[in-house]
C-alpha positions as CSV (number, residue, x, y, z in Angstrom):
1,M,-23.0,111.6,-33.7
2,G,-20.3,109.8,-35.6
3,A,-17.0,111.4,-36.6
4,D,-17.9,111.3,-40.2
5,F,-21.0,113.4,-39.5
6,G,-18.7,116.1,-38.1
7,Y,-17.8,116.9,-41.7
8,V,-21.4,117.5,-42.6
9,E,-21.7,119.9,-39.6
10,S,-18.6,121.7,-40.8
11,M,-20.0,122.1,-44.3
12,F,-23.1,123.8,-42.9
13,K,-21.0,126.0,-40.7
14,A,-18.8,127.0,-43.6
15,N,-21.9,127.7,-45.8
16,T,-23.3,129.9,-43.0
17,N,-20.3,132.1,-43.1
18,L,-20.0,132.2,-46.9
19,V,-23.6,133.3,-47.4
20,K,-23.3,136.0,-44.7
21,K,-20.1,137.3,-46.3
22,A,-21.4,137.1,-49.8
23,T,-24.6,139.0,-49.0
24,E,-23.5,141.6,-46.4
25,E,-22.6,144.4,-48.8
26,V,-25.3,143.8,-51.4
27,R,-27.6,146.7,-51.6
28,P,-31.4,146.0,-51.3
29,E,-32.1,147.0,-54.9
30,H,-29.7,144.4,-56.2
31,W,-31.5,141.5,-54.5
32,F,-34.0,141.2,-57.3
33,V,-31.7,141.6,-60.3
34,K,-31.4,138.5,-62.5
35,P,-28.6,137.6,-64.9
36,G,-31.2,136.1,-67.3
37,E,-34.9,135.9,-67.7
38,A,-35.1,132.2,-66.5
39,S,-32.6,132.8,-63.7
40,N,-33.3,133.3,-60.0
41,H,-32.4,136.5,-58.2
42,L,-30.5,136.7,-55.0
43,M,-33.6,137.0,-52.9
44,W,-35.0,133.7,-54.2
45,V,-31.7,131.8,-53.8
46,Q,-31.3,133.2,-50.2
47,G,-34.9,132.4,-49.4
48,H,-34.5,128.9,-50.8
49,L,-31.4,128.4,-48.5
50,V,-33.5,129.4,-45.5
51,W,-36.4,127.1,-46.6
52,S,-33.9,124.2,-47.1
53,R,-32.3,124.7,-43.7
54,G,-35.8,124.7,-42.2
55,N,-36.2,121.3,-43.8
56,V,-32.9,120.0,-42.3
57,L,-34.2,121.1,-38.9
58,K,-37.5,119.2,-39.4
59,T,-35.5,116.2,-40.5
60,L,-33.6,116.4,-37.2
61,G,-36.8,116.6,-35.3
62,A,-36.9,120.3,-34.6
63,G,-39.9,122.5,-35.2
64,W,-39.2,125.4,-37.6
65,F,-41.6,127.5,-39.6
66,S,-41.6,130.8,-41.5
67,P,-44.8,132.2,-42.9
68,W,-43.1,133.0,-46.2
69,S,-40.9,130.0,-46.6
70,L,-43.1,128.2,-49.1
71,L,-42.4,131.1,-51.6
72,F,-38.9,129.5,-51.8
73,A,-39.8,125.8,-51.9
74,R,-38.5,123.6,-54.7
75,G,-40.4,124.4,-57.9
76,A,-42.1,127.6,-56.4
77,K,-43.0,130.1,-59.1
78,P,-41.6,133.6,-58.9
79,V,-43.8,136.2,-57.4
80,A,-43.7,140.0,-57.4
81,A,-40.8,141.6,-55.4
82,D,-43.2,143.1,-52.9
83,E,-44.5,139.6,-52.0
84,Y,-41.1,138.5,-50.7
85,P,-39.8,139.3,-47.2
86,G,-37.6,142.3,-46.9
87,V,-33.8,142.0,-47.2
88,E,-33.3,142.6,-43.5
89,E,-35.9,140.0,-42.6
90,I,-34.3,137.4,-44.8
91,R,-30.9,138.2,-43.3
92,R,-32.2,137.9,-39.7
93,T,-34.0,134.7,-40.5
94,W,-30.8,133.2,-42.0
95,D,-29.1,134.0,-38.8
96,E,-31.9,132.4,-36.7
97,V,-32.2,129.2,-38.8
98,S,-28.4,128.9,-38.9
99,G,-28.1,129.2,-35.1
100,E,-30.9,126.6,-34.6
101,L,-29.2,124.3,-37.2
102,A,-25.8,124.5,-35.5
103,T,-27.4,123.5,-32.2
104,C,-29.4,120.6,-33.7
105,L,-26.4,119.3,-35.6
106,A,-24.2,119.4,-32.5
107,G,-26.7,117.3,-30.6
108,A,-27.9,115.0,-33.4
109,P,-28.4,111.6,-31.8
110,A,-26.7,108.7,-33.5
111,D,-29.9,106.6,-33.5
112,L,-31.8,109.3,-35.4
113,L,-29.1,109.6,-38.0
114,A,-29.1,105.8,-38.4
115,R,-32.8,105.6,-39.1
116,P,-34.0,104.9,-42.6
117,A,-34.6,108.1,-44.6
118,P,-38.2,108.8,-45.5
119,N,-39.3,107.1,-48.8
120,G,-38.4,109.1,-51.8
121,A,-36.0,111.4,-49.9
122,P,-32.5,111.7,-51.4
123,S,-29.9,110.2,-49.2
124,F,-26.3,109.1,-49.8
125,D,-26.8,106.0,-47.7
126,G,-30.5,105.5,-47.3
127,K,-30.5,106.9,-43.8
128,V,-31.4,110.1,-42.1
129,G,-27.7,111.0,-41.7
130,G,-27.2,110.5,-45.5
131,L,-30.2,112.7,-46.1
132,V,-28.8,115.5,-44.0
133,A,-25.4,115.1,-45.8
134,F,-27.3,115.3,-49.2
135,L,-29.0,118.5,-48.0
136,A,-25.5,120.0,-47.1
137,F,-24.4,119.1,-50.6
138,H,-27.6,120.7,-52.0
139,E,-27.0,123.8,-50.0
140,T,-23.4,124.1,-51.1
141,Y,-24.6,124.2,-54.7
142,H,-26.8,127.2,-54.0
143,V,-24.1,128.9,-52.0
144,G,-22.1,128.8,-55.2
145,Q,-25.1,130.6,-56.9
146,V,-25.1,133.3,-54.2
147,S,-21.3,133.8,-54.7
148,Y,-21.8,134.0,-58.5
149,L,-24.6,136.5,-58.2
150,R,-22.5,138.6,-55.8
151,K,-19.7,138.8,-58.4
152,W,-22.0,139.3,-61.3
153,L,-23.6,142.2,-59.5
154,G,-20.2,143.8,-59.2
155,Y,-19.4,143.2,-55.5
156,G,-16.3,141.0,-56.2
157,Q,-15.5,137.5,-55.1
158,T,-16.8,136.0,-51.9
159,V,-13.5,134.2,-51.2
160,G,-10.0,134.3,-52.6
């Protein structure tokens, strides 16, 4: 792994901790409250982050699957609250996928990162490493949403 890729690894690590901190005090009944009719609730954003991390793992050659992850795929339509996993399950799965991701990122082979990104995949440089960097950027956007929802729900700031 190149020195520059270490920054990507650090972004994922920081996001892991921010999401954990932002969601740890939020009561289960608040995970489905939305600031607007067309907005996503915390459960959807958190599930989308899990789904996205699963895709990073797949990009890096690791197998990862969750039976409910497609509920949170890009463009997925909202479903009833009882169709989503429970809050504790989503928290546990976040910890699991985050641990697997940390391991994969630490051992990401340079030749894999230098391969061309799959056709149509967003990549900063057209390579797998640029795709993983883009996915870190994408994740950071949604971490901001989690922090916003935390504050909007009355739990205060995530940082600062």
